[in-house]
N, C-alpha and C positions, 0 to 999 in steps of 0.2 A: 366554524373557526375552532372549536373544541378540537375536531378531527385532524384538522391541519396542526394546529399546536402540537397534538400528539404525535402525527406523523414526522414533523420536522425535528422534535426530540428525539425520536427513535432513529431519525437518519444519523444522528451522533455525528456531525458535520465536522468535528476535529479529526476524524479520521480521513475526510475529503482529501487532505494534504498529501495522503499517502498515495492514492489513485492519480490525484493532480499533478503532482511533482513527477511521477513515475512516466505519464503520459508527456509532460512538458521535457524531460530528456529526448525522446521522439522527435518532438518539434524542432528542437536547437540543433538535433542530429541532422534533419532534413536543410535546415537553414545553413550547417557547415558544408553539405554537400553542394546546395546551390553556388556557396563563395567559392569552392574547391573545383567545381565541375565545369568543364568547357563544353558542356550540352545545353542548349538552350531550354531544355525542357524541364530544368530545375532551377526555380523562382523562389526566392525568400518568403515564406508564408506572410501575408499581409497581416497587420494587426488584428482586423476584424475575423479574418479566418482562425487566428490563435486564439481569439477572445471566444469564439464558438466551441474550439475544440476543447480548449480548457473549461469551458463552462460545463460540458456535457461530462468530460472526466472528473472533474471536481464532485460533481451531483451522482456521479456514478455509483460510489461506494454507498450513499444514503439509500440509493433507491434498491440496491442489492442488499442492503443491511436489513431491509423489510423482510426479504425471503430468510435471512439468515435467522432473525426472531423468530419466524413461524417455525421455521423446522428446529430450532432449539428451544422450543418452550419448556420442555420438559425440565432441562438443566436448569434453566433460567427461573423456574419456580424456586430454586435453591438459590443461585447463584446472585441473581436480581431479581426480587420478587415484586418489586414496586415498578419494573418495566410496564410500557402503555399496555403492551399486547398482553403482557400475563396479568396484569389487572382488569384487564378489560375495557380500559380506557380507550385503546384504540382497537377497532374492529379489524379483525385480521382480514377478513374477506374483501372489504372496501380498501383496505392499506394494499393488499397484492394487486386488487384491480388497477389501483392507481399507479403502482410501479409498473405494471404491465401497461398501461397507457403512455406513462411517461418514457419509458425504453423505446415503444413503437415510434411516439414522436422523435426521439432522438434518432432514431434510425432513418427517419424520412428526411431530417435535417442533413444527415452525413450523405446519403445518397442524393440530394438535390443539390447541395451548397459545398459539399466537400468532394471527398472520394469514394464511391460506393466500397471498393476493397476493404476499406476500414472497419466494416459491418463484420467481416470475418473473425477479427481478432476479438471484437467485442462480443460476439455470440459465443466464442470459445471461452471468454472470460466469465460471461452469464452460468455457463453449464459446469465449469469449474466450480463455481460460487455454491451451485447446489450441491455437487459432488464433495464440496469441502466439509459439509455438515456429516456428512458420513464416513469420508476419511479420516477427521478428527478422532475420531474413536480408534484408531488403527496406528497408532504410536507416531513416528517419525513421517509417516504418509501425510498426515493432516498438514503436518509442516510444508512438504515438498508441494503439495496440491495448492495450497494456500500461496506459496511462492511463486507458482505455475501461473495462478490464477491474475496476481497484480502484475506478473511479466508480460501480459497481455496489454496493459496500457501501455507502454512505449510504443507498443506494436501500432496500436490506435493513434497516438499522436504523429508517428510517423506516416504512416499511409493516409492519414487524413490530410496530411500536409501539403500532398501535391503525388504526380507520378513518379513511379521509380522503374526505370526501364534496365537497370544493371542487378544482378543479384548480388555480385561483391559488395555493395553497398549494404546489404543485409548480412553477410559475413561480418562485416568490419564493425556493424552494430551489436553484434551478438555478445562481445564481452560487458556491454553496458548492461544489455538484459540479463544475463546471468548473475551480474551482482545484484541488480534488484530483485531477481529472484531470490538470492541468500540472504539479502538484506532481511525481506519481509518474512522469509521461513523463519529467522531468528527472532524476528519481531513478536511473531505469533507465538511462539514457543514461551516467551515472557507471558503473555496474555494468560497462559494456562495455570500458572500460578492462583489469579484472583478467582480461577474457576474451579478449583480444585474438588471441593467438597460435592459442587453440582454436577460435574462430570463424573464423579467416582459414583455417585449414587443413579445416575443414568447410564453407568456402564460405559461410559465413552474414554477408553484407554489411551488418553495423550501421555505422553512422556512423564508429565508430572506424576499423573494416577501409577503409571508402570512402574517408577522408581522410588515413589514416594517423595516428600519434602525434603529431607536430610539430603539424599543423593543429589534430586534436583538442583541443591543449592550448590554444591560442587560444578552441576553440568551448567548451570547458570554462567558461572565464571570462565567455562571451557567456550561456551556458545559466546561471549562477547568477542573473542579472537578469530570466530570464523570467518566475518567480511574479510579483514586484514588478510589474511592466509589466504583466502580466495584470490584477493589482487596479487600477492606476493607470488603464488603459484603461476598466474597467469605471464605476470611478467618473465618468471625464470624460466616458463616452457618456450616465452616469445609468442605467445596467443596474441598478446597487446603489446605494442610497443609506442604508444604516445609517450609524450614527454610530460614530465612535471613542471609548471613553471611555478615561480616563488608564491604567486596566490594560489596556485591548485596545492601545492605542500601546505601550506596555512590552513587552508579550509580542511583538507584531508587529515592533518592532525588534529584538529577540535573534533571533525566526525569520529575519529577513532577515539578519542578521549572519551565521548560520548557514549559509545558502545562498552566499553571498560568501566566507566561509572555505571551504565544501567546495569549492567553483570553483577556489580558489586552491589547496588541496591536491593536486587533480589536475592542477593545472598545474605544480606542482612535482614530483610523484611520480606522473607517468602509466605508469611502468613499475616492477617489483620488488615487494617485499614490501610496502613502505608503501603502495603501491596497494590491495592487500588491506585493510591495518587502517583505512584512508582511509573504508572502508565504513561502520563506526561513525559518524562524522561525517554520512556521506551521508543514512542511515537516521533519525538524530536531526534533520537540516535537515528532512526529508520529513515527518515524523511531526510536531514541532513546528511545521510551517507547519500542520498539519490541526488541532492543536489551539487554535491561534489563532480557528479559527472557531468551536470549540465556544464561546470566549470572548464571541461574539456573543449567543449564547442562554443561557449560563449560566457568568458569568467566575469567580464562586469556585471552580467545579469545573476551569476549565481552569487554573488557577494551580497546583491541585494536580496535575493531569494533566501540567504542563509539568516539575514535579520528578520525578514518578513515571517518565515515559516516559523523560526524558533518563538516568537512572540505570538503570532496566529496561533499555534496548537495550545500554547498556555492560555490564550485568552477565550477559546471554543471550550477547551476542557474544564475552565472555572466555571463555564454555564451548566456544567453534568457534575456538580459536586458530592451528589446522592449516589454513592457504590451500589445500592440496591435497586438503581433504576437505570 
């Protein structure tokens, strides 16, 4: 029980909303295809199928987080000295073995009960997770790799939901995937503030380490506009042409405000304990942005998820109040 408790703690389940909601975008897009397509091949995923996909996606962050903790132990000795793997409370060999077993079991479930092709983006995501720990030390490359890693989740959700016989739908889905990648690349930039000292000592040249705290404060404001600018460019170039309903505009404006508020928080509190607690707003801003994408395919569900994710992230984060763990 001590091992399981330390393992679950290390999973940091408040992060699960990031991979879970990103994958949910793919599920709802498949349901949207089923409604607009004249082909009998597309059927809206059943509640059981959705539940299985979401369970795998929500837990995938935690399972991969164990690998991250192992690869990043050197900087964690400074940034988070009380983390179970750093203190020895969590045996890293057993933890990695358990993560490997859970991953294989997930692949078996996908192959038997869902669509085997969905394993491909899942494997790519795992490989990017491993690459990320090394890319993190090379400026913006770390943010790009992280964004790409989370961008595999909507593909898992989409491909696991059912067969696809027309590549056109993949093309139509790409704007959502790009926005998810951008949101998460920006989100991970802000997480580097709390890791500044450890990353610097470990030789990890993140954007915060490269430019220093004072310049990074200014960058934090600029970064808060990046998701909005991305969407604006997509509309201006005609890459995306879906319309905004009143509900979508409402959710979009709240999500945009959360991005700006997040940037301001890190401008105001770039160091200290407030930097750690600002992670709540950071995660909420990222996930709520992803929920807006669901609104284009299922607005009623998106409104409910907006509330659930906002509260859920706050609640789960409150269970991890020790910033050194």
